[in-house]
C-alpha positions in Angstrom: 45.9 165.6 105.9 43.6 166.1 102.9 39.9 166.2 103.9 37.4 164.0 102.1 33.7 164.6 101.4 32.7 162.3 104.2 34.5 164.3 106.9 32.6 167.0 108.7 34.1 169.7 110.8 33.3 172.4 113.5 34.0 175.6 111.6 36.9 174.1 109.6 38.4 171.7 112.1 38.2 168.1 111.0 36.2 165.9 113.3 37.2 162.3 113.2 35.3 160.9 116.3 33.1 157.9 115.8 29.5 158.6 115.0 26.9 158.1 117.8 24.8 154.9 117.6 21.7 155.8 115.5 19.6 154.1 118.1 20.5 156.8 120.5 19.8 159.9 118.4 16.9 161.9 116.9 18.0 163.0 113.4 16.4 166.0 111.8 17.1 166.5 108.1 16.3 169.3 105.8 15.3 168.4 102.2 16.4 170.8 99.5 20.1 171.4 99.5 20.6 168.7 102.1 19.0 165.5 100.8 18.6 166.7 97.2 20.4 169.2 95.1 18.6 172.5 94.7 16.8 172.9 91.3 15.7 176.0 89.3 12.1 175.2 90.2 10.8 173.5 93.3 9.1 170.8 91.3 12.3 170.0 89.3 14.3 168.4 92.1 15.4 164.8 91.7 15.4 162.2 94.5 17.8 159.4 93.8 16.6 155.8 94.4 19.6 155.4 96.6 18.3 158.3 98.8 15.0 156.5 99.3 16.9 153.4 100.5 19.2 155.3 102.8 16.2 157.0 104.5 14.3 153.7 104.9 17.3 152.0 106.5 18.2 154.9 108.7 14.6 155.3 109.9 14.8 151.7 111.1 18.2 152.2 112.7 16.9 155.2 114.6 13.7 153.3 115.5 11.5 155.9 114.0 13.5 158.9 115.2 14.4 160.2 111.7 12.5 163.4 110.7 12.5 165.3 107.5 11.9 168.9 108.3 11.3 171.1 105.3 9.7 174.4 104.2 7.9 172.4 101.5 4.3 171.4 101.7 3.7 168.1 103.4 2.0 166.7 100.2 5.1 167.6 98.2 7.3 165.7 100.6 5.1 162.7 100.4 5.2 162.8 96.7 9.0 163.1 96.5 9.6 160.5 99.3 6.9 157.8 98.7 8.9 155.0 100.3 9.6 157.0 103.5 7.0 156.1 106.2 8.6 158.1 109.1 8.0 161.5 110.5 7.5 164.4 108.1 7.4 168.1 109.1 6.3 170.4 106.3 5.9 174.1 105.8 8.5 174.9 108.5 6.3 173.1 111.1 2.8 174.2 110.0 2.2 170.6 108.9 3.2 167.3 110.3 2.8 163.6 109.7 3.5 161.5 112.8 2.5 157.9 113.2 0.5 158.2 110.0 -1.6 161.1 111.4 -1.6 164.4 109.5 -1.8 167.7 111.3 -2.1 171.2 109.9 -1.9 174.5 111.7 -4.8 176.9 111.5 -2.5 179.9 111.2 -3.2 180.5 107.5 -7.0 180.5 108.0 -7.7 184.2 108.1 -9.1 187.0 106.0 -5.8 188.8 105.9 -4.0 185.7 104.6 -6.6 185.2 101.9 -6.3 188.9 100.9 -2.5 188.6 100.7 -2.9 185.5 98.5 -4.9 187.4 96.0 -2.6 190.3 96.0 0.5 188.2 95.4 -1.2 186.1 92.7 -2.0 189.3 90.8 1.5 190.7 91.3 3.4 187.5 90.5 1.3 186.9 87.5 2.6 190.1 85.9 6.3 189.2 86.6 8.5 187.2 84.4 10.0 184.1 86.0 8.8 184.9 89.5 7.1 181.8 91.1 4.5 182.2 93.8 4.2 179.1 96.0 1.1 178.8 98.2 1.3 176.7 101.3 -1.3 176.1 104.0 0.0 178.8 106.3 2.6 180.8 104.2 3.3 182.3 100.8 6.7 182.1 99.0 8.1 184.3 96.2 10.8 182.4 94.4 13.2 184.6 92.3 15.9 182.0 91.5 15.2 182.5 87.8 15.2 186.3 88.2 17.8 187.2 90.8 17.6 190.9 89.8 14.1 190.9 91.4 15.4 190.0 94.9 15.0 193.5 96.3 11.5 194.0 94.9 10.3 190.6 96.1 11.7 191.2 99.6 10.1 194.7 99.7 6.6 193.6 98.7 6.8 190.6 101.1 7.8 192.8 104.0 5.1 195.4 103.2 2.4 192.7 103.1 3.6 190.9 106.2 3.6 194.2 108.1 -0.2 194.5 107.8 -0.8 190.9 108.7 -1.1 190.4 112.5 1.2 187.6 113.6 3.1 187.3 110.3 6.6 188.0 109.2 8.7 188.0 106.0 11.7 185.7 106.1 14.4 185.3 103.5 15.9 182.0 102.4 18.0 180.9 99.4 16.6 182.9 96.4 13.2 183.2 98.0 11.3 185.2 100.6 8.4 183.8 102.6 5.5 185.4 104.4 4.8 183.1 107.3 3.4 183.1 110.9 5.8 184.2 113.6 4.6 181.3 115.7 5.8 178.7 113.1 9.5 177.7 112.8 11.6 174.6 112.4 12.9 175.3 115.9 9.5 174.9 117.5 8.9 171.8 115.4 12.0 170.1 116.7 11.4 171.1 120.3 7.8 169.8 120.1 9.1 166.4 119.0 11.9 166.4 121.6 9.4 166.7 124.4 8.6 163.0 123.8 12.1 162.0 122.7 14.1 163.4 125.6 16.2 160.2 125.8 17.7 160.9 122.4 20.6 163.1 121.3 19.2 165.6 118.7 21.2 166.2 115.6 20.0 168.6 112.9 21.4 168.9 109.4 20.6 171.6 106.9 21.9 174.2 104.5 19.6 177.3 104.6 18.8 180.2 106.9 15.7 178.6 108.2 17.8 175.6 109.3 19.6 177.8 111.8 16.4 177.5 113.9 16.8 173.7 113.9 20.5 174.0 115.0 19.5 176.2 117.9 16.8 173.7 119.0 19.3 170.8 118.8 21.8 172.8 120.9 19.2 173.7 123.5 18.4 169.9 123.9 22.1 168.9 124.3 22.7 168.0 120.7 24.2 169.9 117.8 23.7 171.1 114.2 25.6 170.3 111.1 25.7 173.0 108.4 25.8 171.9 104.8 28.0 174.1 102.6 29.4 177.6 103.1 28.0 180.6 105.0 27.8 181.8 108.6 26.1 179.5 111.0 25.4 178.7 114.6 25.9 175.0 113.9 28.9 173.5 115.7 29.8 171.3 112.7 30.0 171.6 109.0 29.8 169.3 106.0 30.6 170.1 102.4 27.6 169.3 100.2 24.6 166.9 99.4 27.0 164.1 98.4 28.8 164.4 101.7 25.4 164.2 103.5 24.6 161.0 101.7 28.0 159.6 102.6 27.5 160.5 106.3 24.0 158.9 106.4 25.4 155.7 104.8 28.0 155.6 107.6 25.2 155.7 110.1 23.2 152.9 108.3 26.3 150.7 108.4 26.9 150.9 112.2 26.4 147.4 113.4 24.2 146.7 116.4 22.3 150.0 116.2 18.9 148.3 115.7 19.3 145.4 118.2 
């Protein structure tokens, strides 16, 4: 039988079981490559009006247990999702908005972090099409517009992280990030699940950093859904952003979930 974009599968095997009632789950969604298509520059992504509506409806169906978990800064998520009033986790967990309250980790408040900021600003300023993104607790070198610079970006990030106590260089899609070892999407999910132990955690994402979310969901009795190709620890797989939207719409259409 031909597989449609709305099917998702465990490592290639089509899963046709009914979706769990959204009132019984905690749903953790990545942003770039999951809710929106990846753009050449982080500020160039487009959020469809339909996406805003889906998130609003699904947040109601899950009774506030829908979470956007992203490597992006919290203020960027709020800018892209102005209609979403649910839980936001930014900077891989260094920032959080829960119940309208904003929290920020103090991990980036150190002399070594500021020194690295200055070093990378000077270096990136001399490179063509290398974008330095500064976050509250991490620094990202984006080389999507200059893929030939991948090795050099990864090398300088690794060298700088090596002399920053408690920091590490982590690669993602066309980028490398210097970030605290204590910060991860896994810890962000586990922190929320301490108060949501009655829910089934489901994590959906496309990037290497989302593997942490999948591990957290598994550890709490749930599962991960990998978007697109590539090796993964997730038990299930879905094709692309359009398929994610179709899956989320199916959840919003489940009757009786918000009774």
